C-alpha positions in Angstrom: 0.0 0.0 0.0 2.7 2.5 -1.1 2.1 6.2 -0.9 1.4 7.7 -4.3 3.1 10.9 -4.9 1.9 12.3 -8.1 4.5 13.6 -10.5 4.1 17.0 -12.2 2.4 16.6 -15.6 3.0 18.6 -18.7 -0.6 18.7 -19.7 -3.3 19.7 -18.6 -31.3 7.5 -2.6 -32.8 3.8 -2.6 -35.1 3.0 -5.5 -37.3 0.0 -6.2 -35.3 -2.5 -8.2 -36.6 -4.7 -10.9 -34.4 -7.6 -9.7 -35.7 -10.1 -7.1 -34.1 -10.8 -3.8 -33.5 -14.4 -3.2 -34.2 -15.9 0.3 -30.7 -17.2 1.1 -27.8 -15.0 0.0 -25.3 -17.3 1.5 -26.3 -20.1 -0.9 -25.5 -18.2 -4.0 -23.0 -19.9 -6.2 -21.4 -17.6 -8.8 -19.0 -19.0 -11.3 -15.5 -17.4 -11.2 -15.6 -17.2 -15.0 -18.0 -14.3 -15.6 -20.4 -14.4 -18.5 -20.9 -11.6 -21.0 -23.6 -10.6 -23.4 -26.4 -13.1 -24.1 -25.1 -15.5 -21.5 -21.9 -16.1 -23.5 -18.4 -16.0 -22.2 -16.9 -12.5 -22.0 -14.4 -13.7 -24.5 -17.2 -13.6 -27.1 -18.0 -9.9 -26.5 -16.7 -7.6 -29.2 -15.5 -4.2 -28.0 -15.3 -2.0 -31.0 -15.2 1.8 -30.6 -16.7 2.1 -34.1 -19.4 -0.4 -33.7 -23.1 0.6 -33.7 -24.6 -0.4 -30.4 -28.2 -1.2 -29.3 -30.0 -2.4 -26.2 -30.9 -1.1 -22.8 -28.3 -0.3 -20.1 -29.8 -0.6 -16.6 -27.4 1.3 -14.4 -27.5 0.4 -10.7 -26.3 2.7 -8.0 -25.8 6.0 -9.9 -27.9 9.2 -9.7 -27.9 12.2 -11.9 -28.6 14.8 -9.3 -26.3 17.7 -10.4 -24.6 19.2 -13.4 -21.5 17.2 -12.9 -23.5 14.0 -13.4 -26.0 15.2 -16.1 -23.3 16.8 -18.3 -21.4 13.6 -18.5 -24.5 11.5 -18.8 -25.6 13.5 -21.8 -22.1 12.9 -23.4 -22.3 9.2 -22.7 -25.8 8.9 -24.2 -24.6 10.8 -27.3 -21.6 8.4 -27.7 -23.8 5.4 -27.4 -26.3 6.4 -30.1 -30.0 6.5 -30.3 -30.4 2.7 -30.3 -29.1 2.4 -26.7 -31.4 3.3 -23.9 -29.9 4.2 -20.5 -32.0 3.7 -17.3 -30.8 4.8 -14.0 -31.7 2.9 -10.8 -30.6 5.3 -8.2 -29.6 4.7 -4.6 -26.4 3.2 -3.1 -25.4 -0.2 -4.5 -26.9 -3.1 -2.4 -24.4 -6.0 -2.9 -26.9 -8.6 -1.7 -29.5 -7.4 -4.3 -26.8 -7.5 -7.0 -25.7 -11.0 -6.1 -29.3 -12.2 -6.0 -30.0 -10.6 -9.4 -26.9 -12.3 -11.0 -27.8 -15.7 -9.5 -31.4 -15.3 -10.8 -30.0 -14.6 -14.3 -31.3 -11.0 -14.4 -28.4 -8.7 -13.5 -28.2 -5.0 -14.3 -25.9 -4.1 -17.2 -23.7 -1.7 -15.3 -23.0 -0.9 -11.7 -21.6 2.1 -9.8 -19.8 0.8 -6.8 -17.4 1.9 -4.1 -13.9 1.0 -5.0 -13.5 -0.9 -1.8 -16.3 -3.3 -3.0 -14.6 -4.2 -6.2 -12.2 -6.9 -4.9 -14.9 -9.1 -3.3 -17.3 -8.6 -6.2 -14.5 -9.8 -8.6 -13.6 -12.7 -6.4 -17.3 -13.9 -6.4 -17.4 -13.7 -10.1 -20.1 -11.0 -9.8 -18.2 -8.6 -12.2 -16.1 -9.3 -15.2 -12.5 -8.3 -15.8 -12.2 -5.4 -18.2 -9.0 -6.1 -20.1 -10.9 -6.6 -23.4 -13.1 -3.6 -22.7 -10.1 -1.4 -21.9 -8.2 -2.5 -25.0 -11.2 -2.4 -27.4 -12.5 1.0 -26.4 -9.0 2.4 -26.0 -9.3 3.4 -22.4 -6.0 4.9 -21.2 -5.5 3.4 -17.7 -2.4 5.6 -17.3 -4.6 8.6 -16.9 -6.1 7.3 -13.6 -4.7 8.2 -10.2 -2.4 5.2 -9.2 -4.1 4.6 -5.9 -7.5 4.5 -7.6 -6.6 2.0 -10.3 -4.8 -0.1 -7.7 -8.0 -0.4 -5.7 -9.9 -1.9 -8.7 -7.1 -4.3 -9.7 -7.2 -7.9 -8.3 -4.4 -10.4 -9.3 -3.2 -8.0 -12.0 -6.7 -7.8 -13.6 -8.7 -4.5 -13.7 -12.3 -4.9 -12.7 -13.4 -1.3 -12.5 -13.1 2.1 -14.2 -12.4 4.6 -11.4 -14.5 7.7 -11.0 -14.0 10.6 -8.5 -11.3 10.7 -5.9 -12.0 11.6 -2.3 -9.3 12.9 0.1 -9.2 14.4 3.5 -8.3 17.9 4.6 -7.6 19.6 7.9 -10.4 22.1 8.6 -10.3 24.4 11.6 -12.2 27.4 13.0 -9.6 30.2 12.7 -11.2 32.4 15.4 -11.1 29.6 18.0 -7.5 28.7 17.1 -6.4 32.4 17.5 -8.2 32.8 20.8 -6.3 29.8 22.1 -3.0 31.0 20.7 -2.9 28.2 18.2 -2.3 27.8 14.5 -3.2 25.3 11.9 0.0 23.4 12.5 -1.3 22.6 16.0 -4.2 20.6 14.5 -3.0 19.3 11.1 -1.5 16.1 12.5 2.1 17.0 12.2 2.6 16.9 16.0 0.4 14.4 17.8 1.2 16.0 21.2 0.0 19.3 19.9 -3.2 17.7 18.6 -4.0 16.3 22.0 -3.2 19.6 23.7 -5.4 21.4 21.2 -8.3 19.1 21.8 -8.2 20.1 25.5 -7.6 23.8 24.8 -10.3 24.3 22.2 -13.1 22.2 23.8 -15.7 23.7 26.0 -17.5 21.5 28.6 -20.1 22.9 31.0 -22.0 20.9 33.5 -20.9 17.7 31.7 -22.2 18.8 28.3 -20.0 19.8 25.4 -20.6 23.1 23.8 -17.5 23.1 21.6 -15.6 20.1 20.2 -11.9 20.8 20.3 -10.6 18.3 17.8 -12.5 15.5 16.0 -10.1 12.7 15.0 -12.9 11.2 12.8 -12.9 7.7 14.1 -13.4 4.9 13.3 -13.5 5.7 9.5 -10.0 7.4 9.4 -8.1 4.8 11.4 -6.2 3.7 8.2 -5.1 7.3 7.8 -3.7 7.6 11.4 -2.0 4.2 11.0 -0.4 5.1 7.7 0.8 8.4 9.2 2.4 6.4 12.0 4.3 4.3 9.5 2.2 1.1 9.0 -0.1 -0.2 6.3 -3.1 -2.1 7.7 -2.8 -4.6 4.9 0.1 -5.7 2.6 0.4 -4.3 -0.9 -0.7 -7.7 -2.4 -3.8 -7.7 -0.2 -3.0 -11.0 1.5 -1.5 -10.1 4.9 -3.3 -8.1 7.6 -1.1 -5.9 9.8 -3.9 -4.7 12.2 -2.1 -5.4 15.5 1.3 -4.0 14.4 2.6 -1.9 17.3 2.4 1.2 15.2 -1.3 0.5 14.4 -2.0 0.0 18.1 -0.3 3.2 18.9 -2.2 5.1 16.3 -5.6 3.8 17.5 -4.7 4.6 21.1 -3.8 8.2 20.1 -6.9 8.8 17.9 -9.2 7.5 20.6 -7.5 9.5 23.4 -8.2 12.7 21.5 -11.9 12.0 22.4 -11.1 10.9 25.9 -9.5 14.3 26.5 -12.9 15.9 25.8 -15.1 13.7 27.9 -15.2 10.6 25.7 -16.3 9.6 22.2 -20.0 9.2 23.1 -20.2 12.8 24.2 -18.4 14.1 21.2 -20.4 12.0 18.8 -23.7 13.0 20.3 -22.8 16.7 20.0 -21.4 16.2 16.5 -24.6 14.4 15.4 -26.7 17.3 16.6 -24.9 19.8 14.4 -26.5 21.6 11.4 -23.8 19.9 9.2 -25.1 21.1 5.8 -26.7 24.3 6.9 -25.8 27.9 7.5 -25.4 27.2 11.2 -22.9 24.4 10.7 -20.4 23.7 13.4 -17.8 26.0 12.0 -20.2 28.9 11.4 -21.6 28.4 14.9 -18.1 28.1 16.5 -19.0 24.6 17.9 -15.9 22.9 16.5 -12.3 23.7 16.7 -10.9 21.3 14.1 -11.6 18.1 12.2 -10.4 16.1 9.2 -13.0 15.9 6.5 -13.4 14.9 2.8 -12.7 17.7 0.4 -16.2 17.9 -0.9 -17.2 19.6 2.4 -15.3 22.7 1.2 -18.0 23.3 -1.3 -20.7 22.9 1.3 -19.1 25.4 3.6 -18.4 27.9 0.9 -22.0 27.6 -0.3 -23.8 27.9 3.0 -21.4 29.9 5.2 -19.0 31.8 3.0 -18.2 34.3 5.7 -17.2 31.8 8.3 -13.5 32.0 9.3 -11.9 28.6 8.5 -8.3 27.5 8.1 -7.4 24.6 5.7 -4.4 22.4 5.3 -3.8 18.8 4.2 -3.6 16.1 6.8 0.1 15.9 7.8 2.3 13.1 9.0 4.5 13.5 12.1 7.2 14.3 9.5 5.1 17.1 8.1 4.4 15.4 4.9 0.9 15.7 3.3 -1.1 12.5 3.2 -4.6 11.4 2.2 -6.6 8.1 2.4 -8.1 8.0 -1.0 -11.5 6.5 -1.8 -14.1 6.9 -4.5 -16.3 5.0 -6.9 -15.9 2.9 -10.0 -17.9 1.5 -12.9 -18.1 -2.3 -13.2 -19.9 -4.7 -15.6 -21.8 -7.5 -13.9 -21.5 -11.1 -15.0 -24.3 -11.8 -17.5 -24.7 -8.2 -18.6 -26.7 -8.1 -21.9 -24.9 -5.0 -23.1 -21.3 -5.4 -22.0 -19.9 -3.5 -25.1 -22.3 -0.6 -24.6 -21.7 -0.5 -20.8 -17.9 -0.3 -21.5 -18.4 2.7 -23.8 -20.6 4.3 -21.2 -17.9 3.9 -18.5 -15.3 5.2 -20.9 -17.1 8.4 -21.7 -18.2 9.1 -18.1 -14.6 9.1 -17.0 -12.7 10.6 -19.9 -11.1 14.0 -19.8 -13.4 15.9 -22.2 -16.5 14.8 -20.3 -15.0 16.0 -17.0 -13.9 19.3 -18.5 -17.5 19.9 -19.8 -18.9 19.0 -16.4 -16.5 21.3 -14.7 -17.4 24.2 -17.0 -21.1 23.6 -16.3 -20.4 23.7 -12.5 -18.2 26.8 -13.0 -21.0 28.6 -14.9 -23.6 27.6 -12.2 -21.3 28.9 -9.5 -20.7 32.2 -11.4 -24.4 32.7 -11.7 -24.6 32.7 -7.9 -21.5 35.0 -7.6 -19.5 32.1 -6.0 -16.2 30.6 -6.9 -15.6 27.2 -8.5 -13.3 25.4 -6.1 -12.3 22.5 -8.4 -13.2 18.8 -8.7 -11.2 15.6 -8.1 -12.1 13.1 -10.8 -9.8 10.1 -10.4 -8.4 11.0 -13.8 -5.1 12.8 -13.6 -5.4 14.5 -17.0 -8.9 15.7 -16.2 -7.7 17.0 -12.8 -5.0 19.0 -14.4 -7.4 20.5 -16.9 -10.1 21.2 -14.3 -7.7 22.9 -12.0 -7.1 25.5 -14.7 -10.8 26.3 -14.5 -10.8 27.0 -10.8 -12.0 30.6 -9.9 -11.4 32.7 -6.8 -13.5 35.2 -5.0 -10.3 36.8 -3.6 -10.6 35.1 -0.3 -7.3 33.7 1.0 -9.0 31.0 3.1 -11.0 29.5 0.2 -7.9 29.7 -2.1 -6.0 27.8 0.6 -8.7 25.1 0.6 -8.2 24.6 -3.1 -4.4 24.4 -2.7 -4.8 21.9 0.1 -7.2 19.8 -1.9 -4.9 19.4 -4.9 -1.8 18.8 -2.6 -3.7 16.1 -0.8 -4.7 14.5 -4.1 -1.1 14.3 -5.1 -0.2 12.3 -1.9 -2.7 9.5 -1.6 -2.8 5.9 -0.6 -5.6 3.3 -0.6 -6.3 -0.1 0.8 -5.5 -2.6 -2.0 -8.2 -4.8 -3.6 -8.7 -8.2 -2.0 -11.4 -10.9 -2.1 -12.3 -10.3 1.5 -12.5 -6.5 1.5 -15.9 -6.3 3.3 -14.7 -8.7 6.1 -11.4 -6.9 6.4 -13.1 -3.5 6.7 -15.5 -4.8 9.2 -12.7 -6.2 11.3 -10.8 -3.0 11.8 -13.9 -0.9 12.2 -15.2 -3.2 14.9 -11.9 -3.0 16.7 -11.9 0.8 16.6 -15.5 0.9 17.8 -14.7 -1.4 20.8 -11.9 1.0 21.9 -14.1 4.1 21.3 -16.8 2.6 23.6 -14.3 1.5 26.2 -15.1 -2.2 25.7 -11.5 -3.2 24.9 -8.0 -1.8 24.9 -6.4 -1.0 21.5 -4.1 -4.0 21.8 -7.0 -6.4 22.7 -9.3 -5.2 20.0 -6.6 -5.2 17.3 -5.4 -8.7 18.3 -8.9 -10.0 17.8 -9.3 -8.0 14.6 -6.0 -9.3 13.2 -7.1 -13.0 13.7 -10.5 -12.4 12.2 -9.1 -10.4 9.2 -6.3 -12.8 8.4 -8.7 -15.8 8.6 -11.1 -14.1 6.2 -8.2 -13.2 3.8 -6.8 -16.7 3.8 -10.1 -18.3 3.1 -11.1 -15.8 0.4 -7.8 -15.9 -1.4 -7.7 -19.7 -1.3 -11.2 -19.9 -2.8 -10.4 -17.3 -5.4 -7.1 -18.9 -6.5 -8.3 -22.6 -6.5 
């Protein structure tokens, strides 16, 4: 799980499904050799960029709720031609529904999944490898962020086309920092002792009730980030060996949980955090109810939109060595086994993620923001070429704080890592999240929780890899 440092480049929800749910998901048996159009092997599918296509693509898990989606969707429909119909089944992907549909012989033609779901879907034979699709449609895989393409690659085969990249930033209330005599370097992660001290200095607790959260270390979801910053990968690069109870992982979990303990415990922080007007004008920064937290970069747009006058400082997450770091996540397009329109689905995925489509979408967003007299703060696409082009479209309202948010976003995107694809990704994620939650609630020490998680995770990995490779 090597850190990806991007090199400079010279160019610039739940809907009703039509698929039945089978009674016993555990009894599903999916062949490891995925089928393609018309029930034939994927080897029989012809991917020809000049071919005239027809049929209906039922897309599961994707919604066209804004101009970033609709602009690219229009481009994809145009590329497919009038004989291909595209139907969106919105709502997050339900893996059990997908597996049921495939087993019943009635899968969707294309899915939009989280990248950390791709490994287990591939291992179950639920989605097909995309080598022929990539070659036939001329998809340039070199354009994708390395950590994104690695997350959809299992045993050297690519099973997904990456879309979007999500990274974390340090976000802090400037006024609260200044009142406590602190700067952004006290809460960006570059000095863990300063982070703990800031949590105490910035928090406000009256009568046993929090009125200001000092520092939110964003657990359990950011445990991989804290562990990586402390020098350990939670899983090996090949996705086969868990490192959950490595001493550096134990130390990282202890630290991140102690940040909450310094403020009265995780339960109090979470209860107050959950009561915040997170997407509204009285969000926790605007209302001075939060000193600092780490949050995905898309929240910059929310804050700029609903509380543009709030005083906020931004930076990347920093390692104890001062280096920028981000735990990358995102989505990907994948073609289910048994898809009736694999060739059309492949072209759809290509157009949705190619540079021209992203630039058109960014221009649409930029125009919409300009109409509201607001800046366009950029877009992380998962496509390096598109990111470079889109960054050139970023606008500024002259505010140093929002300009710094943009700078931090792109710096974080240049320094990412991800958890590699593996056939037990759901079980592995559940193991480390359960461990973190046990420590957060005081039900186990970090060592105890991670020792148990290590055993459970490694057992799941061994079984899943053995079955996948048999």
